[in-house]
N, CA and C atoms as an extended XYZ file, in Angstrom:
579
Properties=species:S:1:pos:R:3:atomname:S:1:resname:S:1:resid:I:1 pbc="F F F"
N        21.846        2.238       28.402 N   GLY     1
C        21.028        1.215       28.317 CA  GLY     1
C        19.560        1.646       28.410 C   GLY     1
N        18.785        0.808       28.385 N   ARG     2
C        17.257        1.170       28.488 CA  ARG     2
C        16.893        1.315       30.023 C   ARG     2
N        15.993        2.192       30.254 N   ASN     3
C        15.414        2.297       31.596 CA  ASN     3
C        14.361        1.326       31.732 C   ASN     3
N        13.765        1.194       32.822 N   ALA     4
C        12.707        0.169       33.240 CA  ALA     4
C        11.544        0.327       32.350 C   ALA     4
N        10.922        1.635       32.075 N   ASP     5
C         9.845        1.975       31.240 CA  ASP     5
C        10.010        1.397       29.881 C   ASP     5
N        11.226        1.750       29.364 N   GLU     6
C        11.567        1.418       27.968 CA  GLU     6
C        11.592       -0.323       27.804 C   GLU     6
N        12.160       -0.875       28.913 N   LEU     7
C        12.150       -2.316       28.833 CA  LEU     7
C        10.768       -2.980       28.956 C   LEU     7
N         9.932       -2.352       29.731 N   ARG     8
C         8.345       -2.870       29.823 CA  ARG     8
C         7.767       -2.634       28.545 C   ARG     8
N         8.065       -1.559       28.007 N   THR     9
C         7.340       -1.198       26.591 CA  THR     9
C         7.694       -2.160       25.550 C   THR     9
N         8.986       -2.444       25.374 N   ALA    10
C         9.601       -3.464       24.451 CA  ALA    10
C         9.072       -4.754       24.726 C   ALA    10
N         8.949       -5.170       26.038 N   ALA    11
C         8.564       -6.474       26.316 CA  ALA    11
C         7.049       -6.580       25.987 C   ALA    11
N         6.279       -5.563       26.088 N   SER    12
C         4.973       -5.558       25.792 CA  SER    12
C         4.720       -5.716       24.190 C   SER    12
N         5.599       -5.047       23.656 N   ALA    13
C         5.613       -5.119       22.046 CA  ALA    13
C         5.762       -6.618       21.759 C   ALA    13
N         6.714       -7.186       22.275 N   LEU    14
C         7.056       -8.562       21.948 CA  LEU    14
C         5.917       -9.496       22.379 C   LEU    14
N         5.391       -9.276       23.514 N   ALA    15
C         4.298      -10.190       24.062 CA  ALA    15
C         3.080      -10.052       23.054 C   ALA    15
N         2.780       -8.766       22.598 N   LEU    16
C         1.747       -8.708       21.662 CA  LEU    16
C         1.944       -9.431       20.360 C   LEU    16
N         3.131       -9.551       19.883 N   GLY    17
C         3.539      -10.316       18.823 CA  GLY    17
C         3.293      -11.819       19.033 C   GLY    17
N         3.763      -12.201       20.198 N   ASP    18
C         3.595      -13.660       20.538 CA  ASP    18
C         2.048      -13.954       20.774 C   ASP    18
N         1.084      -13.078       21.085 N   LEU    19
C        -0.115      -13.327       21.146 CA  LEU    19
C        -0.956      -13.385       19.732 C   LEU    19
N        -0.341      -12.848       18.736 N   HIS    20
C        -0.832      -12.887       17.372 CA  HIS    20
C        -2.203      -12.097       17.291 C   HIS    20
N        -2.381      -11.107       18.148 N   ASP    21
C        -3.558      -10.280       18.307 CA  ASP    21
C        -3.623       -9.189       17.231 C   ASP    21
N        -4.512       -9.412       16.303 N   THR    22
C        -4.592       -8.293       15.361 CA  THR    22
C        -5.133       -6.872       15.888 C   THR    22
N        -5.780       -6.976       17.042 N   GLY    23
C        -6.268       -5.909       17.640 CA  GLY    23
C        -5.246       -4.922       18.164 C   GLY    23
N        -4.044       -5.351       18.229 N   SER    24
C        -2.834       -4.590       18.567 CA  SER    24
C        -2.043       -3.929       17.574 C   SER    24
N        -2.389       -4.095       16.319 N   ILE    25
C        -1.773       -3.604       15.186 CA  ILE    25
C        -1.532       -2.155       15.128 C   ILE    25
N        -2.588       -1.470       15.427 N   ALA    26
C        -2.511        0.023       15.454 CA  ALA    26
C        -1.543        0.527       16.469 C   ALA    26
N        -1.610       -0.141       17.704 N   ALA    27
C        -0.616        0.390       18.840 CA  ALA    27
C         0.863        0.025       18.304 C   ALA    27
N         0.950       -1.147       17.648 N   LEU    28
C         2.418       -1.567       17.395 CA  LEU    28
C         2.923       -0.647       16.160 C   LEU    28
N         1.999       -0.330       15.219 N   GLU    29
C         2.388        0.607       14.180 CA  GLU    29
C         2.797        1.910       14.700 C   GLU    29
N         2.086        2.453       15.780 N   ALA    30
C         2.568        3.619       16.423 CA  ALA    30
C         3.918        3.491       17.125 C   ALA    30
N         4.169        2.325       17.715 N   ALA    31
C         5.464        1.918       18.329 CA  ALA    31
C         6.593        2.042       17.306 C   ALA    31
N         6.312        1.431       16.076 N   MET    32
C         7.272        1.620       15.001 CA  MET    32
C         7.856        2.968       14.658 C   MET    32
N         6.992        3.962       15.096 N   GLY    33
C         7.536        5.384       14.773 CA  GLY    33
C         8.244        5.927       15.994 C   GLY    33
N         8.557        5.191       16.990 N   ALA    34
C         9.184        5.539       18.178 CA  ALA    34
C        10.636        5.994       17.746 C   ALA    34
N        11.186        6.975       18.830 N   LYS    35
C        12.554        7.346       18.357 CA  LYS    35
C        13.554        6.353       18.872 C   LYS    35
N        13.119        5.546       19.720 N   ASP    36
C        14.030        4.386       20.352 CA  ASP    36
C        14.083        3.296       19.271 C   ASP    36
N        15.176        3.201       18.568 N   ASP    37
C        15.225        2.278       17.377 CA  ASP    37
C        14.953        0.717       17.796 C   ASP    37
N        15.311        0.448       19.008 N   ARG    38
C        15.134       -1.021       19.573 CA  ARG    38
C        13.519       -1.102       19.567 C   ARG    38
N        13.019       -0.295       20.332 N   LEU    39
C        11.420       -0.378       20.450 CA  LEU    39
C        10.951       -0.522       19.030 C   LEU    39
N        11.236        0.340       18.063 N   ALA    40
C        10.515        0.349       16.837 CA  ALA    40
C        10.949       -1.058       16.139 C   ALA    40
N        12.024       -1.453       16.341 N   GLY    41
C        12.410       -2.865       15.751 CA  GLY    41
C        11.646       -3.976       16.380 C   GLY    41
N        11.478       -3.789       17.757 N   ASP    42
C        10.643       -4.896       18.474 CA  ASP    42
C         9.142       -4.831       17.938 C   ASP    42
N         8.584       -3.640       17.691 N   ALA    43
C         7.272       -3.432       17.187 CA  ALA    43
C         7.199       -4.037       15.683 C   ALA    43
N         8.181       -3.841       14.940 N   ALA    44
C         8.312       -4.478       13.499 CA  ALA    44
C         8.215       -5.876       13.508 C   ALA    44
N         9.083       -6.419       14.490 N   TRP    45
C         9.121       -7.893       14.696 CA  TRP    45
C         7.761       -8.428       14.997 C   TRP    45
N         7.083       -7.804       16.095 N   ALA    46
C         5.724       -8.179       16.555 CA  ALA    46
C         4.740       -8.173       15.556 C   ALA    46
N         4.827       -7.100       14.727 N   LEU    47
C         3.890       -7.029       13.614 CA  LEU    47
C         3.991       -8.096       12.653 C   LEU    47
N         5.169       -8.550       12.332 N   GLY    48
C         5.482       -9.650       11.532 CA  GLY    48
C         4.997      -11.028       12.122 C   GLY    48
N         5.032      -11.221       13.354 N   GLU    49
C         4.545      -12.434       14.027 CA  GLU    49
C         3.044      -12.314       13.897 C   GLU    49
N         2.415      -11.224       14.015 N   ILE    50
C         0.868      -11.095       14.046 CA  ILE    50
C         0.577      -11.338       12.468 C   ILE    50
N         1.244      -10.784       11.577 N   ALA    51
C         0.824      -11.011       10.182 CA  ALA    51
C         1.110      -12.428        9.646 C   ALA    51
N         2.156      -13.078       10.187 N   ALA    52
C         2.294      -14.520        9.736 CA  ALA    52
C         1.313      -15.385       10.362 C   ALA    52
N         0.765      -15.192       11.484 N   ALA    53
C        -0.257      -15.940       12.010 CA  ALA    53
C        -1.597      -15.666       11.510 C   ALA    53
N        -1.732      -14.524       10.911 N   ASN    54
C        -3.124      -14.064       10.270 CA  ASN    54
C        -2.809      -13.734        8.832 C   ASN    54
N        -2.379      -14.719        7.929 N   PRO    55
C        -2.006      -14.249        6.550 CA  PRO    55
C        -3.149      -13.725        5.777 C   PRO    55
N        -4.320      -14.012        6.026 N   ARG    56
C        -5.466      -13.402        5.293 CA  ARG    56
C        -5.900      -12.049        5.701 C   ARG    56
N        -5.360      -11.477        6.739 N   ASP    57
C        -5.694      -10.231        7.419 CA  ASP    57
C        -5.676       -9.140        6.313 C   ASP    57
N        -6.639       -8.183        6.232 N   GLY    58
C        -6.752       -7.174        5.337 CA  GLY    58
C        -5.743       -6.110        5.496 C   GLY    58
N        -4.991       -6.058        6.662 N   GLN    59
C        -4.026       -4.950        6.945 CA  GLN    59
C        -2.667       -5.284        6.351 C   GLN    59
N        -2.309       -6.554        5.792 N   LEU    60
C        -0.986       -6.915        5.231 CA  LEU    60
C        -0.461       -5.896        4.172 C   LEU    60
N        -1.420       -5.546        3.404 N   ASP    61
C        -0.857       -4.498        2.331 CA  ASP    61
C        -0.112       -3.278        2.861 C   ASP    61
N        -0.788       -2.772        3.793 N   ALA    62
C        -0.238       -1.420        4.563 CA  ALA    62
C         1.010       -1.830        5.392 C   ALA    62
N         0.979       -3.060        6.011 N   LEU    63
C         2.176       -3.375        6.738 CA  LEU    63
C         3.329       -3.646        5.891 C   LEU    63
N         3.221       -4.268        4.786 N   VAL    64
C         4.395       -4.590        3.948 CA  VAL    64
C         4.872       -3.228        3.475 C   VAL    64
N         4.045       -2.305        3.024 N   GLU    65
C         4.489       -0.950        2.586 CA  GLU    65
C         5.346       -0.324        3.806 C   GLU    65
N         4.744       -0.432        5.083 N   ARG    66
C         5.442        0.265        6.203 CA  ARG    66
C         6.757       -0.441        6.446 C   ARG    66
N         6.749       -1.875        6.426 N   TRP    67
C         8.147       -2.576        6.603 CA  TRP    67
C         9.159       -2.193        5.655 C   TRP    67
N         8.713       -2.028        4.266 N   LEU    68
C         9.795       -1.589        3.312 CA  LEU    68
C        10.253       -0.294        3.614 C   LEU    68
N         9.458        0.655        3.931 N   TYR    69
C         9.866        2.037        4.342 CA  TYR    69
C        10.899        1.913        5.481 C   TYR    69
N        10.520        1.204        6.529 N   ALA    70
C        11.344        1.147        7.736 CA  ALA    70
C        12.621        0.481        7.383 C   ALA    70
N        12.535       -0.713        6.474 N   ALA    71
C        13.933       -1.183        6.250 CA  ALA    71
C        14.818       -0.344        5.532 C   ALA    71
N        14.436        0.538        4.727 N   ARG    72
C        15.218        1.550        3.969 CA  ARG    72
C        15.565        2.572        4.895 C   ARG    72
N        14.712        3.064        5.768 N   HIS    73
C        14.929        4.421        6.412 CA  HIS    73
C        15.125        4.322        7.860 C   HIS    73
N        15.006        3.141        8.474 N   GLY    74
C        14.886        3.052        9.871 CA  GLY    74
C        16.461        2.873       10.421 C   GLY    74
N        16.439        2.858       11.685 N   GLY    75
C        17.764        2.526       12.305 CA  GLY    75
C        18.156        1.129       12.120 C   GLY    75
N        19.207        0.749       12.823 N   TRP    76
C        19.737       -0.613       12.607 CA  TRP    76
C        18.703       -1.718       13.065 C   TRP    76
N        18.213       -1.602       14.398 N   ALA    77
C        17.250       -2.627       14.637 CA  ALA    77
C        15.919       -2.610       13.877 C   ALA    77
N        15.423       -1.590       13.614 N   THR    78
C        14.297       -1.352       12.931 CA  THR    78
C        14.456       -1.900       11.519 C   THR    78
N        15.440       -1.616       10.912 N   SER    79
C        15.780       -2.099        9.465 CA  SER    79
C        15.832       -3.623        9.428 C   SER    79
N        16.622       -4.207       10.371 N   ILE    80
C        16.718       -5.718       10.442 CA  ILE    80
C        15.298       -6.388       10.703 C   ILE    80
N        14.660       -5.879       11.704 N   ASP    81
C        13.411       -6.541       12.085 CA  ASP    81
C        12.376       -6.346       11.189 C   ASP    81
N        12.182       -5.263       10.470 N   ALA    82
C        11.213       -4.992        9.334 CA  ALA    82
C        11.502       -5.818        8.368 C   ALA    82
N        12.730       -5.944        7.867 N   THR    83
C        13.018       -7.036        6.790 CA  THR    83
C        12.705       -8.490        7.230 C   THR    83
N        12.930       -8.670        8.457 N   ALA    84
C        12.631      -10.047        8.911 CA  ALA    84
C        11.174      -10.231        8.902 C   ALA    84
N        10.395       -9.243        9.357 N   ALA    85
C         8.837       -9.325        9.237 CA  ALA    85
C         8.391       -9.539        7.790 C   ALA    85
N         9.003       -8.982        6.800 N   ILE    86
C         8.732       -9.177        5.475 CA  ILE    86
C         8.921      -10.634        5.087 C   ILE    86
N        10.032      -11.149        5.381 N   ALA    87
C        10.313      -12.560        5.056 CA  ALA    87
C         9.490      -13.441        5.777 C   ALA    87
N         9.259      -13.303        7.073 N   ARG    88
C         8.303      -14.127        7.780 CA  ARG    88
C         6.927      -14.065        7.283 C   ARG    88
N         6.364      -12.977        6.919 N   THR    89
C         4.989      -12.873        6.402 CA  THR    89
C         4.865      -13.441        5.051 C   THR    89
N         5.856      -13.119        4.053 N   LEU    90
C         5.859      -13.903        2.814 CA  LEU    90
C         5.969      -15.350        2.800 C   LEU    90
N         6.658      -15.988        3.897 N   ALA    91
C         6.737      -17.259        4.125 CA  ALA    91
C         5.328      -17.892        4.442 C   ALA    91
N         4.624      -17.136        5.123 N   ALA    92
C         3.268      -17.548        5.762 CA  ALA    92
C         2.104      -17.434        4.712 C   ALA    92
N         2.229      -16.476        3.809 N   VAL    93
C         0.945      -16.305        3.030 CA  VAL    93
C         0.916      -17.122        1.781 C   VAL    93
N        -0.244      -17.421        1.321 N   PRO    94
C        -0.403      -18.202        0.168 CA  PRO    94
C         0.425      -17.449       -1.111 C   PRO    94
N         0.836      -18.268       -1.991 N   LYS    95
C         1.594      -17.766       -3.174 CA  LYS    95
C         0.917      -16.683       -3.975 C   LYS    95
N        -0.480      -16.787       -4.162 N   ASP    96
C        -1.125      -15.764       -5.025 CA  ASP    96
C        -1.129      -14.443       -4.177 C   ASP    96
N        -1.079      -14.536       -2.829 N   GLN    97
C        -1.224      -13.300       -1.976 CA  GLN    97
C         0.293      -12.568       -1.929 C   GLN    97
N         1.274      -13.451       -2.102 N   ARG    98
C         2.669      -13.014       -1.999 CA  ARG    98
C         2.798      -12.051       -3.264 C   ARG    98
N         2.314      -12.397       -4.389 N   ASP    99
C         2.414      -11.681       -5.650 CA  ASP    99
C         1.681      -10.305       -5.479 C   ASP    99
N         0.544      -10.296       -4.892 N   LYS   100
C        -0.084       -9.254       -4.715 CA  LYS   100
C         0.440       -8.280       -3.721 C   LYS   100
N         1.008       -8.826       -2.555 N   LEU   101
C         1.747       -7.900       -1.736 CA  LEU   101
C         2.953       -7.303       -2.235 C   LEU   101
N         3.561       -7.805       -3.201 N   LEU   102
C         4.748       -7.306       -3.871 CA  LEU   102
C         4.624       -6.736       -5.250 C   LEU   102
N         3.428       -6.266       -5.430 N   ALA   103
C         2.992       -5.764       -6.765 CA  ALA   103
C         3.705       -4.375       -6.993 C   ALA   103
N         3.982       -4.076       -8.228 N   GLY   104
C         4.719       -2.743       -8.528 CA  GLY   104
C         6.024       -2.478       -7.996 C   GLY   104
N         6.162       -1.240       -7.365 N   PRO   105
C         7.490       -0.960       -6.927 CA  PRO   105
C         7.808       -1.798       -5.607 C   PRO   105
N         7.027       -2.478       -5.106 N   ARG   106
C         7.382       -3.117       -3.876 CA  ARG   106
C         8.396       -4.141       -4.087 C   ARG   106
N         8.174       -4.931       -5.075 N   ARG   107
C         9.184       -5.986       -5.439 CA  ARG   107
C        10.512       -5.394       -5.700 C   ARG   107
N        10.636       -4.239       -6.311 N   ALA   108
C        11.929       -3.601       -6.666 CA  ALA   108
C        12.535       -2.977       -5.372 C   ALA   108
N        11.743       -2.581       -4.347 N   ALA   109
C        12.179       -2.156       -3.193 CA  ALA   109
C        12.791       -3.276       -2.236 C   ALA   109
N        12.084       -4.397       -2.327 N   LEU   110
C        12.614       -5.660       -1.669 CA  LEU   110
C        13.900       -5.948       -2.338 C   LEU   110
N        14.026       -6.097       -3.517 N   GLN   111
C        15.179       -6.481       -4.143 CA  GLN   111
C        16.390       -5.462       -3.925 C   GLN   111
N        15.994       -4.315       -3.721 N   ALA   112
C        17.200       -3.355       -3.451 CA  ALA   112
C        17.759       -3.563       -2.040 C   ALA   112
N        16.922       -4.192       -1.151 N   LEU   113
C        17.430       -4.426        0.221 CA  LEU   113
C        18.567       -5.347        0.222 C   LEU   113
N        18.957       -6.093       -0.854 N   VAL   114
C        19.983       -7.029       -0.793 CA  VAL   114
C        21.374       -6.134       -0.905 C   VAL   114
N        21.224       -4.856       -1.306 N   LEU   115
C        22.381       -4.040       -1.196 CA  LEU   115
C        22.455       -3.203       -0.003 C   LEU   115
N        21.753       -3.500        0.971 N   HIS   116
C        21.676       -2.615        2.294 CA  HIS   116
C        23.018       -2.853        2.962 C   HIS   116
N        23.403       -1.805        3.677 N   ARG   117
C        24.755       -1.839        4.400 CA  ARG   117
C        24.887       -2.796        5.539 C   ARG   117
N        23.680       -3.216        6.016 N   SER   118
C        23.716       -4.149        7.088 CA  SER   118
C        23.573       -5.607        6.579 C   SER   118
N        24.450       -6.526        6.843 N   ARG   119
C        24.435       -7.929        6.411 CA  ARG   119
C        23.163       -8.530        6.870 C   ARG   119
N        22.573       -8.204        8.100 N   LEU   120
C        21.564       -8.763        8.546 CA  LEU   120
C        20.250       -8.522        7.775 C   LEU   120
N        20.144       -7.124        7.383 N   VAL   121
C        19.077       -6.793        6.505 CA  VAL   121
C        19.223       -7.609        5.263 C   VAL   121
N        20.332       -7.728        4.589 N   ARG   122
C        20.676       -8.543        3.329 CA  ARG   122
C        20.187       -9.904        3.532 C   ARG   122
N        20.495      -10.632        4.640 N   ILE   123
C        20.214      -11.989        4.911 CA  ILE   123
C        18.675      -12.025        4.896 C   ILE   123
N        17.904      -11.255        5.598 N   ASN   124
C        16.463      -11.297        5.709 CA  ASN   124
C        15.795      -10.936        4.352 C   ASN   124
N        16.450       -9.966        3.521 N   ALA   125
C        15.844       -9.679        2.237 CA  ALA   125
C        16.159      -10.901        1.335 C   ALA   125
N        17.094      -11.669        1.486 N   ILE   126
C        17.220      -12.891        0.727 CA  ILE   126
C        16.195      -13.912        1.102 C   ILE   126
N        16.052      -14.082        2.391 N   ALA   127
C        15.014      -14.917        2.818 CA  ALA   127
C        13.624      -14.611        2.269 C   ALA   127
N        13.256      -13.303        2.249 N   ALA   128
C        12.002      -12.798        1.555 CA  ALA   128
C        11.998      -13.232        0.197 C   ALA   128
N        13.104      -13.037       -0.530 N   LEU   129
C        13.096      -13.257       -1.986 CA  LEU   129
C        12.966      -14.635       -2.281 C   LEU   129
N        13.615      -15.568       -1.355 N   GLN   130
C        13.449      -16.920       -1.569 CA  GLN   130
C        11.968      -17.430       -1.258 C   GLN   130
N        11.281      -16.769       -0.272 N   ALA   131
C         9.979      -17.055       -0.021 CA  ALA   131
C         9.014      -16.783       -1.299 C   ALA   131
N         9.416      -15.919       -2.052 N   ILE   132
C         8.493      -15.647       -3.219 CA  ILE   132
C         9.121      -16.316       -4.441 C   ILE   132
N        10.016      -17.215       -4.207 N   GLY   133
C        10.485      -18.061       -5.321 CA  GLY   133
C        11.735      -17.534       -6.200 C   GLY   133
N        12.185      -16.388       -5.808 N   GLU   134
C        13.412      -15.709       -6.674 CA  GLU   134
C        14.508      -16.624       -6.423 C   GLU   134
N        15.439      -16.774       -7.402 N   ASP   135
C        16.656      -17.472       -7.424 CA  ASP   135
C        17.700      -16.462       -6.790 C   ASP   135
N        18.231      -16.731       -5.588 N   THR   136
C        19.075      -15.918       -4.967 CA  THR   136
C        20.599      -16.407       -5.013 C   THR   136
N        20.886      -17.343       -5.923 N   ALA   137
C        22.208      -17.878       -5.943 CA  ALA   137
C        23.007      -16.804       -6.611 C   ALA   137
N        22.562      -15.895       -7.384 N   LYS   138
C        23.353      -14.871       -8.169 CA  LYS   138
C        23.787      -13.937       -7.031 C   LYS   138
N        23.284      -13.971       -5.876 N   LEU   139
C        23.674      -13.003       -4.856 CA  LEU   139
C        24.914      -13.586       -3.960 C   LEU   139
N        25.460      -14.602       -4.429 N   ALA   140
C        26.499      -15.355       -3.795 CA  ALA   140
C        27.872      -14.617       -3.651 C   ALA   140
N        27.791      -13.420       -4.351 N   GLY   141
C        29.161      -12.729       -4.494 CA  GLY   141
C        29.230      -11.670       -3.418 C   GLY   141
N        28.312      -11.676       -2.381 N   ASP   142
C        28.380      -10.669       -1.382 CA  ASP   142
C        29.566      -10.713       -0.561 C   ASP   142
N        30.151       -9.630       -0.051 N   PRO   143
C        31.305       -9.453        0.809 CA  PRO   143
C        31.244      -10.355        2.095 C   PRO   143
N        30.139      -10.589        2.675 N   SER   144
C        29.901      -11.273        3.906 CA  SER   144
C        29.719      -12.770        3.548 C   SER   144
N        30.539      -13.608        4.357 N   PRO   145
C        30.424      -15.071        4.044 CA  PRO   145
C        28.931      -15.441        4.595 C   PRO   145
N        28.441      -14.883        5.618 N   HIS   146
C        27.056      -15.362        6.105 CA  HIS   146
C        26.072      -14.995        4.958 C   HIS   146
N        25.992      -13.859        4.254 N   VAL   147
C        25.260      -13.574        3.270 CA  VAL   147
C        25.334      -14.638        2.162 C   VAL   147
N        26.590      -14.870        1.747 N   ARG   148
C        26.817      -15.784        0.721 CA  ARG   148
C        26.182      -17.137        0.916 C   ARG   148
N        26.413      -17.491        2.196 N   GLU   149
C        25.829      -18.784        2.567 CA  GLU   149
C        24.163      -18.943        2.466 C   GLU   149
N        23.629      -17.976        2.837 N   VAL   150
C        22.265      -17.818        2.826 CA  VAL   150
C        21.727      -17.740        1.294 C   VAL   150
N        22.466      -16.965        0.533 N   ALA   151
C        22.060      -16.833       -0.851 CA  ALA   151
C        22.180      -18.017       -1.584 C   ALA   151
N        23.171      -19.034       -1.330 N   LYS   152
C        23.316      -20.199       -2.027 CA  LYS   152
C        22.438      -21.325       -1.405 C   LYS   152
N        21.919      -21.219       -0.195 N   ALA   153
C        21.155      -22.385        0.436 CA  ALA   153
C        19.812      -22.298       -0.215 C   ALA   153
N        19.197      -23.487       -0.021 N   LYS   154
C        17.704      -23.790       -0.421 CA  LYS   154
C        17.083      -23.126        0.812 C   LYS   154
N        15.854      -22.296        0.476 N   PRO   155
C        15.076      -21.804        1.412 CA  PRO   155
C        14.501      -22.899        2.396 C   PRO   155
N        14.639      -22.640        3.654 N   LYS   156
C        14.071      -23.430        4.671 CA  LYS   156
C        12.963      -22.691        5.396 C   LYS   156
N        11.803      -22.785        5.300 N   LEU   157
C        10.741      -22.100        5.737 CA  LEU   157
C        10.047      -22.763        6.909 C   LEU   157
N        10.451      -22.323        8.113 N   PRO   158
C         9.843      -23.150        9.235 CA  PRO   158
C         8.307      -22.989        9.265 C   PRO   158
N         7.641      -23.989        9.871 N   ALA   159
C         6.237      -23.816        9.929 CA  ALA   159
C         5.897      -22.775       10.951 C   ALA   159
N         6.369      -22.624       12.037 N   ASN   160
C         6.002      -21.627       13.088 CA  ASN   160
C         7.132      -21.234       13.887 C   ASN   160
N         8.071      -20.501       13.236 N   PRO   161
C         9.173      -19.855       14.068 CA  PRO   161
C         8.775      -18.937       15.194 C   PRO   161
N         9.529      -18.959       16.038 N   SER   162
C         9.183      -17.763       17.116 CA  SER   162
C        10.387      -17.560       18.114 C   SER   162
N        10.275      -16.686       18.818 N   ARG   163
C        11.402      -16.284       19.843 CA  ARG   163
C        11.086      -17.369       21.027 C   ARG   163
N        12.284      -17.837       21.404 N   VAL   164
C        12.153      -18.557       22.692 CA  VAL   164
C        12.874      -18.041       23.811 C   VAL   164
N        12.303      -17.822       24.937 N   TRP   165
C        12.706      -17.130       26.073 CA  TRP   165
C        13.188      -18.123       27.197 C   TRP   165
N        14.289      -17.926       27.663 N   VAL   166
C        14.697      -18.693       28.825 CA  VAL   166
C        14.953      -17.863       29.922 C   VAL   166
N        14.362      -18.103       31.140 N   GLN   167
C        14.581      -17.350       32.289 CA  GLN   167
C        15.202      -18.277       33.261 C   GLN   167
N        16.201      -17.584       34.011 N   ILE   168
C        16.965      -18.377       34.920 CA  ILE   168
C        16.983      -17.563       36.219 C   ILE   168
N        16.421      -18.163       37.278 N   GLY   169
C        16.503      -17.317       38.394 CA  GLY   169
C        17.733      -17.801       39.365 C   GLY   169
N        18.598      -16.799       39.659 N   THR   170
C        19.667      -17.121       40.598 CA  THR   170
C        19.789      -16.203       41.845 C   THR   170
N        18.794      -15.368       41.991 N   GLY   171
C        18.771      -14.489       43.129 CA  GLY   171
C        19.922      -13.435       43.160 C   GLY   171
N        20.418      -13.231       44.268 N   ARG   172
C        21.544      -12.259       44.399 CA  ARG   172
C        22.878      -12.661       43.929 C   ARG   172
N        23.118      -14.000       44.098 N   ASN   173
C        24.454      -14.661       43.724 CA  ASN   173
C        24.477      -14.935       42.248 C   ASN   173
N        25.250      -14.021       41.687 N   VAL   174
C        25.371      -13.964       40.239 CA  VAL   174
C        26.314      -15.233       39.786 C   VAL   174
N        27.270      -15.571       40.634 N   LYS   175
C        28.068      -16.776       40.359 CA  LYS   175
C        27.216      -18.102       40.237 C   LYS   175
N        26.010      -18.122       40.718 N   ALA   176
C        25.189      -19.255       40.715 CA  ALA   176
C        24.641      -19.481       39.358 C   ALA   176
N        24.726      -18.433       38.482 N   LEU   177
C        24.231      -18.520       37.111 CA  LEU   177
C        24.976      -19.706       36.340 C   LEU   177
N        26.288      -19.769       36.460 N   ALA   178
C        26.893      -20.847       35.760 CA  ALA   178
C        26.556      -22.220       36.237 C   ALA   178
N        26.399      -22.385       37.581 N   PHE   179
C        25.932      -23.584       38.176 CA  PHE   179
C        24.507      -23.964       37.668 C   PHE   179
N        23.640      -23.082       37.706 N   THR   180
C        22.236      -23.241       37.369 CA  THR   180
C        22.139      -23.673       35.766 C   THR   180
N        22.959      -22.887       35.005 N   TRP   181
C        23.050      -23.314       33.521 CA  TRP   181
C        23.596      -24.531       33.317 C   TRP   181
N        24.529      -25.084       33.954 N   ARG   182
C        25.124      -26.333       33.815 CA  ARG   182
C        24.185      -27.524       34.166 C   ARG   182
N        23.302      -27.153       35.225 N   HIS   183
C        22.425      -28.134       35.648 CA  HIS   183
C        21.223      -28.124       34.637 C   HIS   183
N        20.734      -27.138       34.064 N   LEU   184
C        19.704      -27.020       33.000 CA  LEU   184
C        20.203      -27.765       31.794 C   LEU   184
N        21.513      -27.540       31.420 N   GLN   185
C        21.869      -28.118       30.202 CA  GLN   185
C        21.955      -29.685       30.365 C   GLN   185
N        22.347      -30.240       31.479 N   LYS   186
C        22.259      -31.668       31.715 CA  LYS   186
C        20.811      -32.220       31.631 C   LYS   186
N        19.877      -31.390       32.244 N   GLU   187
C        18.540      -31.861       32.105 CA  GLU   187
C        17.883      -31.671       30.710 C   GLU   187
N        18.236      -30.653       29.971 N   GLY   188
C        17.702      -30.318       28.627 CA  GLY   188
C        18.511      -31.036       27.543 C   GLY   188
N        19.676      -31.564       27.718 N   GLY   189
C        20.196      -32.206       26.589 CA  GLY   189
C        20.745      -31.305       25.500 C   GLY   189
N        20.756      -31.880       24.302 N   ALA   190
C        21.331      -31.112       23.236 CA  ALA   190
C        20.478      -29.796       22.862 C   ALA   190
N        19.308      -29.769       23.368 N   LEU   191
C        18.464      -28.580       23.119 CA  LEU   191
C        19.092      -27.387       23.660 C   LEU   191
N        19.743      -27.345       24.838 N   LEU   192
C        20.292      -26.262       25.405 CA  LEU   192
C        21.867      -26.187       25.228 C   LEU   192
N        22.399      -26.844       24.248 N   ARG   193
C        23.774      -26.785       24.163 CA  ARG   193
C        24.116      -25.884       22.879 C   ARG   193
């Protein structure tokens, strides 16, 4: 598992993404180079959040290049989160900018990700291709039923997707977690079911 310092660093990366602060891009790019795959993935995700919130930022070109490289050569978490960052950013930027971001070999690199060994990378790559208007129905022959479902679906681009965190305090009594969760579900209704 991760030690306390690694958890704090990962939480910091995620918080920077939630803040959408372009001033943290350099630090998050450095974190993408970390040996800890999960930290690198969290940094890639955070950069995607920042890029999607600031679609006119001049650093997007370099970020897309970095994400494409990480998606091809990164570990499991980094590949998934880098591809998700590409999809999230492409869904947020204006159409003319999408074409510029995927000029030349970048479009081919994105298209190649639909053949990645991880079905989650393939799903995110399909979402990215759908964001640029490519027909992904031809990818419905994938061995994974999840990938086939996404490939056939019409793209659903949420206005402002984000991670939602739920913190439940139970103290030392771990058994109280079930009680607390049932209570929250009653109050929260269908949202928490």
